[in-house]
C-alpha positions as CSV (number, residue, x, y, z in Angstrom):
1,X,-3.1,-3.6,5.5
2,X,-4.4,-5.8,8.4
3,X,-1.4,-8.7,7.7
4,X,1.0,-6.1,7.2
5,X,0.4,-4.5,10.3
6,X,0.3,-7.9,12.1
7,X,3.6,-9.1,10.6
8,X,5.0,-5.8,11.9
9,X,4.0,-6.1,15.1
10,X,4.2,-9.8,15.7
11,X,7.5,-9.7,14.1
12,X,8.9,-6.4,16.4
13,X,7.6,-8.6,19.6
14,X,9.2,-12.0,18.6
15,X,12.1,-10.0,17.4
16,X,12.8,-8.5,20.9
17,X,12.1,-11.5,22.8
18,X,14.5,-13.7,20.7
19,X,17.2,-11.2,20.8
20,X,17.0,-10.7,24.3
21,X,17.9,-14.7,24.4
22,X,20.6,-14.4,21.7
23,X,22.4,-11.4,23.2
24,X,22.7,-12.8,26.7
25,X,23.5,-16.4,25.2
26,X,26.5,-14.4,23.4
27,X,27.5,-12.6,26.7
28,X,27.7,-16.0,28.2
29,X,29.6,-17.6,25.2
30,X,26.9,-19.9,25.0
31,X,26.7,-21.2,20.8
32,X,23.6,-20.0,19.3
33,X,22.8,-22.8,16.2
34,X,19.8,-20.8,15.1
35,X,18.4,-17.4,15.4
36,X,15.0,-17.4,13.3
37,X,11.7,-15.4,13.1
38,X,8.7,-17.4,12.0
39,X,7.7,-20.9,12.2
40,X,7.5,-23.5,9.3
41,X,9.3,-23.8,5.8
42,X,12.3,-21.4,5.7
43,X,12.1,-18.6,3.5
44,X,15.3,-17.0,3.2
45,X,18.5,-16.9,5.9
46,X,22.1,-16.8,5.7
47,X,25.1,-18.3,7.9
48,X,27.4,-16.3,9.4
49,X,30.2,-17.3,12.7
50,X,28.4,-20.6,13.1
51,X,25.0,-19.4,13.4
52,X,22.1,-19.7,10.6
53,X,19.9,-16.7,10.9
54,X,16.9,-17.6,9.1
55,X,13.0,-16.0,8.3
56,X,10.5,-18.7,8.1
57,X,7.1,-18.8,6.6
58,X,4.6,-18.2,9.5
59,X,5.0,-15.1,11.1
60,X,3.7,-16.3,14.6
61,X,6.7,-17.4,16.6
62,X,10.6,-17.4,16.5
63,X,13.2,-19.3,18.1
64,X,16.9,-18.8,19.2
65,X,18.4,-22.5,19.3
66,X,21.4,-23.1,21.8
67,X,23.8,-25.9,21.1
68,X,23.0,-29.0,23.4
69,X,19.8,-27.5,24.5
70,X,17.7,-30.5,25.4
71,X,20.4,-32.9,24.1
72,X,19.6,-31.5,20.7
73,X,21.9,-29.3,18.1
74,X,24.7,-31.2,19.7
75,X,27.7,-31.9,17.4
76,X,29.2,-35.2,17.5
77,X,31.9,-36.3,19.9
78,X,32.3,-34.5,23.0
79,X,30.1,-31.7,24.1
80,X,31.4,-28.4,23.3
81,X,32.2,-26.0,25.8
82,X,29.8,-23.5,24.2
83,X,27.3,-25.6,24.5
84,X,24.3,-24.6,26.4
85,X,24.4,-27.3,29.5
86,X,28.4,-26.5,29.7
87,X,27.6,-23.0,30.7
88,X,27.0,-22.4,34.5
89,X,23.4,-22.7,35.9
90,X,23.4,-18.9,36.3
91,X,24.2,-17.9,32.7
92,X,21.8,-20.2,31.3
93,X,19.1,-18.8,33.5
94,X,20.1,-15.3,32.6
95,X,20.0,-16.2,28.8
96,X,16.5,-17.6,29.1
97,X,15.0,-15.0,31.5
98,X,16.2,-12.4,28.7
99,X,13.6,-13.2,26.2
100,X,10.7,-12.0,28.5
101,X,12.7,-9.2,29.9
102,X,13.2,-7.7,26.6
103,X,9.3,-8.0,26.0
104,X,8.8,-5.7,28.9
105,X,12.0,-3.4,28.0
106,X,10.4,-3.0,24.5
107,X,6.9,-2.4,26.3
108,X,8.1,0.0,28.4
109,X,9.7,2.0,25.1
110,X,6.5,1.9,23.6
111,X,4.5,3.2,26.5
112,X,7.3,6.3,26.5
113,X,6.1,7.1,23.2
114,X,2.4,6.7,23.9
115,X,2.6,8.8,27.1
116,X,4.7,11.4,25.4
117,X,2.5,11.8,22.9
118,X,-1.2,11.6,24.2
119,X,-0.7,12.1,27.8
120,X,-2.4,9.6,30.4
121,X,-5.6,9.3,32.4
122,X,-5.8,10.4,36.0
123,X,-8.2,8.4,37.7
124,X,-10.9,11.1,38.6
125,X,-14.6,10.6,39.2
126,X,-16.6,12.9,36.5
127,X,-20.1,12.1,37.3
128,X,-22.4,10.1,39.7
129,X,-25.2,8.1,39.1
130,X,-28.7,8.7,41.0
131,X,-29.7,5.6,43.3
132,X,-26.3,3.8,43.0
133,X,-23.6,2.9,45.8
134,X,-21.2,5.7,44.9
135,X,-24.1,8.4,45.4
136,X,-25.3,6.8,48.9
137,X,-21.8,6.9,50.0
138,X,-21.0,10.5,49.3
139,X,-18.8,10.1,46.6
140,X,-18.7,13.3,44.5
141,X,-17.5,14.4,40.9
142,X,-13.8,15.6,41.1
143,X,-12.9,12.8,43.7
144,X,-9.8,11.0,42.9
145,X,-10.0,7.2,43.5
146,X,-6.6,6.2,44.9
147,X,-7.4,2.4,45.6
148,X,-9.9,-0.4,45.2
149,X,-10.1,-3.4,47.5
150,X,-6.5,-2.3,48.7
151,X,-4.9,-2.2,45.3
152,X,-3.5,1.0,44.1
153,X,-5.4,2.8,41.3
154,X,-3.0,5.1,39.2
155,X,-5.0,5.2,35.7
156,X,-8.8,5.6,35.3
157,X,-8.7,2.3,33.2
158,X,-7.8,0.5,36.3
159,X,-11.3,1.7,37.5
160,X,-13.1,0.2,34.9
161,X,-11.1,-3.3,35.0
162,X,-11.4,-3.7,38.9
163,X,-15.3,-2.8,38.8
164,X,-15.8,-5.2,35.8
165,X,-13.8,-8.4,37.5
166,X,-15.4,-7.6,41.1
167,X,-18.9,-8.1,39.8
168,X,-21.4,-8.3,42.7
169,X,-19.1,-8.7,45.7
170,X,-18.8,-5.4,47.9
171,X,-15.9,-3.3,47.0
172,X,-13.9,-1.0,49.4
173,X,-13.0,2.4,47.5
174,X,-10.7,5.0,48.8
175,X,-10.7,8.2,47.4
176,X,-9.2,11.7,47.9
177,X,-10.8,15.1,48.2
178,X,-9.3,18.3,49.2
179,X,-6.1,16.5,50.1
180,X,-8.0,14.3,52.4
181,X,-8.4,10.6,51.8
182,X,-11.7,8.5,52.7
183,X,-12.6,5.2,52.3
184,X,-16.0,3.6,52.0
185,X,-17.7,0.2,51.1
186,X,-19.9,-0.1,48.1
187,X,-22.0,-3.1,47.3
188,X,-22.6,-3.1,43.5
189,X,-26.0,-3.1,41.7
190,X,-26.9,-4.4,39.0
191,X,-27.6,-2.6,35.8
192,X,-29.8,-3.9,32.7
193,X,-28.3,-1.6,30.3
194,X,-25.1,-2.8,30.7
195,X,-25.7,-6.0,32.1
196,X,-23.2,-6.0,34.5
197,X,-22.8,-4.7,38.1
198,X,-21.7,-1.1,38.8
199,X,-21.1,1.1,41.7
200,X,-22.3,3.9,40.2
201,X,-19.5,6.2,38.5
202,X,-20.8,7.9,35.3
203,X,-17.5,8.7,33.7
204,X,-13.9,8.8,35.1
205,X,-10.6,9.8,33.8
206,X,-9.2,13.1,32.8
207,X,-6.4,13.3,30.5
208,X,-2.9,14.6,32.0
209,X,0.0,15.7,30.2
210,X,3.3,13.7,30.5
211,X,6.6,15.8,30.9
212,X,10.2,15.5,31.8
213,X,10.7,12.7,34.3
214,X,6.8,12.2,34.5
215,X,7.3,10.4,31.1
216,X,8.9,7.7,33.0
217,X,6.1,7.7,35.6
218,X,3.3,7.2,33.6
219,X,5.1,4.7,31.5
220,X,5.1,2.6,34.4
221,X,1.7,3.2,35.1
222,X,0.9,1.7,31.7
223,X,3.2,-1.4,31.9
224,X,1.7,-2.0,35.2
225,X,-1.8,-1.6,34.0
226,X,-1.3,-4.1,31.2
227,X,0.8,-6.8,33.5
228,X,-1.7,-6.7,36.1
229,X,-4.5,-7.0,33.5
230,X,-2.9,-10.0,31.8
231,X,-2.6,-11.8,35.6
232,X,-6.0,-11.1,36.4
233,X,-7.2,-12.6,33.2
234,X,-5.1,-15.5,33.5
235,X,-6.4,-16.2,37.0
236,X,-10.1,-16.0,35.5
237,X,-9.3,-18.5,33.1
238,X,-7.6,-20.8,35.8
239,X,-10.8,-20.4,38.1
240,X,-13.1,-20.8,35.0
241,X,-14.3,-17.3,35.2
242,X,-13.8,-17.0,31.7
243,X,-14.6,-18.9,28.5
244,X,-13.1,-20.3,25.5
245,X,-14.3,-17.4,23.5
246,X,-12.5,-14.9,25.5
247,X,-9.3,-16.3,24.4
248,X,-8.0,-15.2,21.0
249,X,-4.9,-16.3,19.0
250,X,-2.9,-15.1,16.1
251,X,-6.4,-14.8,13.9
252,X,-8.1,-13.2,16.4
253,X,-5.2,-10.8,17.5
254,X,-4.9,-10.0,13.7
255,X,-8.9,-9.1,13.5
256,X,-8.4,-6.7,16.5
257,X,-5.7,-4.9,14.8
258,X,-7.5,-4.9,11.5
259,X,-10.2,-3.2,13.4
260,X,-8.3,-0.7,15.3
261,X,-6.5,0.4,12.6
262,X,-9.5,0.9,10.3
263,X,-11.1,3.1,12.7
264,X,-7.6,4.9,13.7
265,X,-6.6,5.7,10.0
266,X,-9.5,8.0,9.5
267,X,-7.7,10.4,12.2
268,X,-4.5,10.4,10.6
269,X,-1.2,8.5,10.4
270,X,0.0,9.7,14.1
271,X,-3.0,8.7,15.7
272,X,-2.8,5.2,13.6
273,X,1.1,4.8,14.6
274,X,-0.1,5.4,18.4
275,X,-3.1,2.8,18.3
276,X,-0.4,0.0,16.7
277,X,2.0,0.9,19.4
278,X,-0.6,0.5,22.2
279,X,-1.3,-2.8,21.0
280,X,2.0,-4.0,20.5
281,X,2.9,-2.7,23.9
282,X,0.0,-5.0,25.2
283,X,1.0,-8.2,23.6
284,X,4.8,-7.7,24.4
285,X,3.9,-7.2,28.3
286,X,1.3,-10.6,27.4
287,X,4.1,-12.6,25.7
288,X,6.5,-11.9,28.3
289,X,4.4,-12.8,31.3
290,X,2.9,-16.2,29.4
291,X,6.8,-17.2,28.8
292,X,7.3,-17.0,32.5
293,X,4.7,-19.4,33.2
294,X,6.1,-22.6,34.8
295,X,4.9,-24.9,32.0
296,X,7.0,-27.3,29.5
297,X,8.4,-25.7,26.3
298,X,8.1,-22.3,27.7
299,X,11.0,-20.0,29.2
300,X,9.4,-20.5,32.6
301,X,9.2,-24.4,32.2
302,X,13.1,-24.3,31.4
303,X,13.6,-22.3,34.5
304,X,12.1,-24.5,36.9
305,X,14.5,-27.1,35.5
306,X,17.7,-24.8,36.1
307,X,16.5,-23.5,39.5
308,X,16.0,-27.1,40.5
309,X,19.5,-27.6,39.7
310,X,20.9,-24.5,41.0
311,X,19.3,-25.8,44.4
312,X,20.6,-29.5,44.5
313,X,23.9,-28.7,42.8
314,X,23.4,-31.1,39.5
315,X,21.5,-30.9,36.5
316,X,18.4,-33.1,35.4
317,X,19.7,-35.2,32.4
318,X,19.2,-33.0,29.3
319,X,17.3,-36.3,27.5
320,X,15.0,-36.3,30.4
321,X,14.4,-32.7,30.0
322,X,14.3,-32.4,26.6
323,X,11.3,-35.1,26.7
324,X,9.4,-33.1,29.1
325,X,10.0,-29.9,27.0
326,X,8.9,-31.7,23.9
327,X,5.6,-33.2,25.3
328,X,4.8,-29.6,26.4
329,X,5.5,-28.4,23.0
330,X,3.2,-30.8,21.1
331,X,0.5,-29.9,23.9
332,X,1.2,-26.2,23.0
333,X,0.9,-26.8,19.1
334,X,-2.5,-28.8,19.8
335,X,-3.4,-25.7,21.7
336,X,-2.7,-23.1,19.3
337,X,-4.7,-25.2,16.8
338,X,-7.8,-25.3,19.0
339,X,-7.3,-21.7,19.4
340,X,-6.9,-20.7,15.8
341,X,-10.1,-23.0,14.9
342,X,-11.8,-21.2,17.8
343,X,-10.8,-17.5,16.2
344,X,-11.9,-18.9,12.9
345,X,-15.4,-19.7,14.4
346,X,-15.8,-16.5,15.9
347,X,-14.8,-14.6,12.6
348,X,-17.1,-16.3,10.5
349,X,-19.8,-15.8,13.3
């Protein structure tokens, strides 16, 4: 069942991403040579209107290949007027951006389902730990946290991630009580039991129902939380504050999906579906953000070349750009092998 859940979740996310590329390419008159789900050997497929639609063996990726992209998939003779490089630069940019954009759209739709069924969590303080900074500063149960270190707080989960990533550094907290705003600075105190620094909130979060237009507001908060969390996690990796054990590939993701499904299924099909939707939402935002990174072989790397073209008024030769992206693709595959090996080691450990 874990394999089935993984294929359903990952397949849906990849399908949304590649369909974004496909749809905008068609709108802009760019010829799509192949639309593929999965990687590796071909399992099944068919050919229609000049495009091969293919399902491949490994459910860990996909592709929407344009004619002439990177100097590849080009018919012999003169370049086709429907090739990728023949399209105006902004048409190409929109076709590339559409992939990550459709990941965010999918995530927003999933967030609507989640908050529509289960509501959201308001950042209300439920209890205070004696002897910790929050109690000394006069924060009381029932106070609503509105900002932490100048960053707006909309969900209770944001309190956790902000205090966790803040560590021992002083933290400025803004909170609301009886319609009035108060600001205080807290210096976290180390807690032996949890093994991390705490400001002294003993529980926080109150479930609120999302009704009417409020569903869209809370769905936006969910997407914002996932987006900001992904950015902060990447920042930690770049700064060396996270280790290789904090990164997971397909195997690690499948393990998480299996663990969550095993727990959720005990409470019925609806709870299982909502938990799987939550994982799919997080992964879809993750994929959208990662693909926008300005690295070769990723959508963000392609955007860099096209933005340079838009500024200088002429393109970089597609063969040279293709070499850069090919090198990036090789590096990406090596990284994937390393991450999968690390996942296997953690799995057996």
